C-alpha positions in Angstrom: 0.0 0.0 0.0 2.8 2.4 0.9 4.7 1.5 -2.2 1.6 2.2 -4.3 1.1 5.6 -2.7 4.8 6.5 -3.2 4.7 5.4 -6.9 1.5 7.3 -7.5 3.0 10.4 -5.7 6.0 10.3 -8.1 3.7 10.0 -11.1 1.6 12.9 -10.0 4.7 15.0 -9.2 6.1 14.3 -12.7 2.8 15.2 -14.3 2.7 18.5 -12.4 6.2 19.2 -13.5 5.3 18.5 -17.1 2.3 20.8 -16.9 4.4 23.6 -15.3 7.1 23.2 -17.9 4.5 23.5 -20.7 3.2 26.7 -19.1 6.7 28.3 -19.0 6.7 31.4 -21.3 9.0 30.8 -24.2 12.0 33.1 -24.1 12.7 33.7 -27.8 16.2 34.1 -29.1 17.3 37.5 -30.2 15.8 38.5 -33.5 18.3 39.5 -36.2 17.0 43.1 -36.0 17.6 43.1 -32.3 21.3 42.4 -32.7 22.1 45.9 -34.0 21.7 49.5 -33.1 21.9 52.6 -35.3 24.7 55.2 -35.0 23.9 58.9 -35.2 24.5 58.8 -39.0 22.2 55.8 -39.5 24.8 53.0 -39.8 24.2 49.6 -38.2 26.5 48.3 -35.6 26.4 45.1 -33.5 25.5 45.2 -29.8 28.2 43.7 -27.5 27.5 40.8 -25.1 27.3 40.9 -21.3 29.8 38.1 -21.4 32.4 40.4 -22.9 34.8 42.3 -20.5 33.4 45.7 -19.4 34.6 48.7 -21.4 32.6 51.5 -19.5 31.9 52.4 -15.9 28.2 52.5 -16.1 25.4 51.2 -18.3 21.9 52.5 -17.8 19.1 50.3 -19.1 15.8 52.1 -19.7 12.8 49.7 -20.6 10.3 51.7 -22.5 6.8 50.8 -23.9 4.8 53.5 -25.5 6.9 56.2 -23.7 7.2 58.9 -26.4 5.7 61.5 -23.9 7.4 60.5 -20.7 10.8 59.4 -22.0 12.1 62.9 -22.8 11.7 64.2 -19.3 13.6 61.2 -17.8 16.3 61.3 -20.5 16.9 65.0 -20.2 17.4 64.6 -16.4 19.6 61.5 -16.8 21.8 63.0 -19.6 22.3 66.3 -17.7 23.4 64.3 -14.6 25.7 61.9 -16.6 27.2 64.7 -18.7 28.1 66.7 -15.6 29.6 63.6 -14.0 31.7 62.9 -17.1 33.6 66.1 -16.5 35.6 63.7 -14.4 37.4 62.0 -17.4 37.7 58.7 -15.6 33.9 58.2 -15.7 32.4 56.7 -18.8 28.8 55.7 -19.4 26.1 54.6 -21.8 22.3 54.7 -21.8 20.5 51.8 -23.6 16.8 52.7 -24.3 14.9 49.4 -25.0 11.8 50.0 -27.0 9.7 47.1 -26.0 7.7 46.8 -29.2 6.0 50.2 -28.8 3.1 51.3 -31.0 4.1 55.0 -30.7 7.2 56.9 -31.6 9.4 55.8 -28.6 12.2 54.7 -30.9 12.2 57.9 -32.8 12.2 60.0 -29.6 15.1 57.9 -28.2 17.1 58.2 -31.4 17.1 62.0 -31.0 19.4 61.5 -28.0 21.7 59.2 -30.1 21.9 61.9 -32.7 22.6 64.6 -30.0 25.1 62.6 -27.8 26.4 59.9 -30.2 25.9 56.1 -30.2 28.8 55.6 -27.7 26.6 57.3 -25.1 23.0 56.5 -26.2 21.9 53.4 -28.0 18.4 52.3 -28.9 17.4 48.6 -28.9 14.1 48.2 -30.6 12.4 44.8 -29.9 10.5 43.3 -32.7 7.6 42.5 -30.5 6.5 43.3 -26.9 8.2 41.0 -24.4 7.2 42.8 -21.1 9.3 44.9 -18.8 11.4 42.0 -17.6 12.2 40.9 -21.1 13.1 44.5 -22.1 15.4 44.9 -19.1 17.0 41.5 -19.8 17.7 42.3 -23.4 19.2 45.7 -22.6 21.3 44.2 -19.8 22.6 41.5 -22.0 23.7 44.2 -24.5 25.5 46.4 -22.0 29.2 47.4 -21.6 29.3 48.7 -18.1 31.1 47.5 -14.9 27.9 48.5 -13.2 24.4 48.3 -14.7 21.6 50.4 -13.5 17.9 49.6 -14.3 15.9 52.8 -14.5 12.3 53.3 -15.4 11.4 55.6 -18.4 8.8 57.6 -16.4 11.5 59.2 -14.2 9.6 58.5 -11.0 12.9 58.2 -9.2 15.3 61.2 -9.4 18.2 60.1 -11.4 20.7 61.7 -9.0 19.6 59.0 -6.5 22.0 56.7 -8.3 24.6 58.0 -5.8 22.5 56.5 -3.0 22.3 53.0 -4.6 26.1 53.3 -5.4 26.8 54.0 -1.8 24.6 51.0 -0.9 26.7 48.8 -3.3 29.9 50.1 -1.7 28.6 49.4 1.8 28.6 45.7 1.0 32.0 44.6 2.3 32.0 41.1 1.0 31.1 40.6 -2.7 31.6 36.9 -3.7 33.1 36.9 -7.2 32.4 40.7 -7.2 28.7 40.0 -7.2 26.3 42.5 -5.4 23.0 44.3 -6.0 21.7 47.6 -4.6 17.9 48.1 -4.8 16.2 51.4 -4.6 13.3 51.2 -2.2 10.1 53.1 -1.6 9.3 51.3 1.6 9.9 54.5 3.7 7.1 56.2 1.7 4.5 53.4 2.5 2.6 55.2 5.2 2.1 58.2 3.0 1.1 56.1 0.0 -1.4 54.1 2.0 -3.1 57.3 3.1 -3.5 58.4 -0.5 -4.7 55.0 -1.9 -8.1 53.5 -1.9 -8.8 50.7 0.5 -9.0 48.2 -2.4 -5.6 49.3 -3.8 -4.1 49.1 -0.3 -5.4 45.6 0.1 -3.9 44.6 -3.2 -0.6 46.1 -2.3 -0.3 44.3 1.1 -1.6 41.1 -0.5 1.2 41.2 -3.1 3.8 41.9 -0.4 2.6 38.9 1.6 2.8 36.6 -1.5 6.3 37.9 -2.3 7.4 37.1 1.3 5.6 33.8 1.5 6.6 32.3 -1.9 9.9 33.9 -3.0 11.8 36.7 -1.4 12.4 37.6 2.3 14.3 40.5 3.8 13.5 42.9 0.9 10.6 45.3 1.6 10.2 46.7 -1.9 11.0 44.3 -4.7 9.3 46.3 -7.4 11.1 49.7 -7.4 12.5 50.1 -10.9 15.8 51.5 -9.8 18.4 48.7 -9.2 22.1 48.7 -9.5 24.1 45.5 -10.3 27.7 44.7 -10.6 28.3 43.2 -14.0 29.0 39.8 -12.5 25.8 39.9 -10.5 23.8 41.0 -13.7 25.3 38.1 -15.7 24.5 35.5 -13.0 20.9 36.6 -12.4 19.7 37.8 -15.8 21.1 34.7 -17.6 18.9 32.6 -15.3 15.8 34.8 -15.5 12.5 33.3 -16.9 9.7 35.8 -16.0 9.5 38.6 -18.6 6.6 40.6 -17.2 5.8 42.5 -14.0 7.0 39.9 -11.5 10.4 39.6 -13.0 12.0 41.7 -10.2 10.8 39.0 -7.7 12.4 36.1 -9.6 15.6 38.2 -10.1 15.9 38.7 -6.3 14.9 35.1 -5.7 17.8 34.0 -8.0 20.2 36.4 -6.2 19.3 34.9 -2.8 19.7 31.4 -4.1 23.2 32.2 -5.3 24.0 34.0 -2.0 24.5 37.3 -3.9 24.5 40.2 -1.3 21.5 42.5 -1.8 21.1 45.8 0.0 18.0 48.0 0.0 18.4 51.8 -0.1 15.7 54.5 0.3 15.2 56.7 -2.8 13.0 59.5 -3.7 10.0 58.5 -5.7 7.0 60.4 -7.3 4.0 58.8 -8.9 4.0 59.8 -12.6 0.8 59.8 -14.6 0.6 57.3 -17.5 1.5 54.1 -15.6 1.1 50.9 -17.6 0.2 49.1 -14.4 -3.5 48.4 -14.3 -4.1 47.9 -10.6 -6.4 44.8 -10.4 -5.3 42.9 -13.5 -1.6 43.6 -13.1 -1.6 42.6 -9.4 -3.6 39.4 -10.3 -1.0 38.5 -13.0 1.9 39.2 -10.6 0.2 37.0 -7.9 -0.2 34.2 -10.4 3.4 34.5 -11.5 4.7 34.4 -7.9 2.9 31.1 -7.4 4.2 29.7 -10.6 7.8 30.9 -9.8 7.7 28.9 -6.6 6.1 25.8 -8.1 8.4 25.7 -11.1 11.6 25.8 -9.0 10.1 23.4 -6.5 9.2 20.8 -9.2 12.5 21.3 -11.1 10.8 22.7 -14.1 13.2 25.6 -13.7 16.7 25.0 -12.3 19.7 27.0 -11.1 23.0 25.2 -11.8 25.0 24.4 -8.7 22.3 25.5 -6.3 20.4 23.3 -3.9 17.0 25.0 -3.5 15.9 24.6 0.1 12.3 25.6 -0.6 
């Protein structure tokens, strides 16, 4: 009887694994058009690889979907800061704007900055079809040249100068195994104020999502979703090369992977202002993220997703 139960348990477990594997979103290979960027004079050049040695200090990856109106405000602020900082000749940078299959003129708007500052400083990666924010950040990161890689939202909700705060957070990590570390911008200190301004329903959704994050995936990080994160190149390679989720919950899987690999993660308070035009639809986006959190846990638990060299004690 016991053997029968054990055998059937194994069969059920394998079937669950097969179902979850079938449900995994297919991460397509890079389309031929996504392998190149345009220079200021319209010539095609190939993107580098994250596996190449770094050739710059900082890469800024800006995921953008239908951001022709909000992108200029963010880019003007970022470029002003970066250009001032480059008065120190030892500092070099690039900004990679990833157009995530936009239906508006996001690519054209971004290309104006390439023409103004040159393709060594601003590059535009236009995805053939929409992948989701996680997919866009992943593609931009895999195309970057920096020793450090900053993920920054196109809406400019976080002041770009707050990069100094997340840099200080990264420096505060004394032990970086294989030079791997992540510094996450956080809005947790603003939570009381945001709760006061939100409806009861949105507050319930927010706390429900926080609980699911804590229960299923990531503990010790109060704000997993802030779109302002700084990685060492080594940490970016280790985490993004293992990433599966391409939409809203990708931050959670990214930090889950980091914790599985014992990559140090620090959380740093940053300024944040809610900007009109958010792509996040409160109910449906939270529902999708909640579903993704459950699947993240189940897929790693069943072995549908694996992390090489890591024993997942989950």
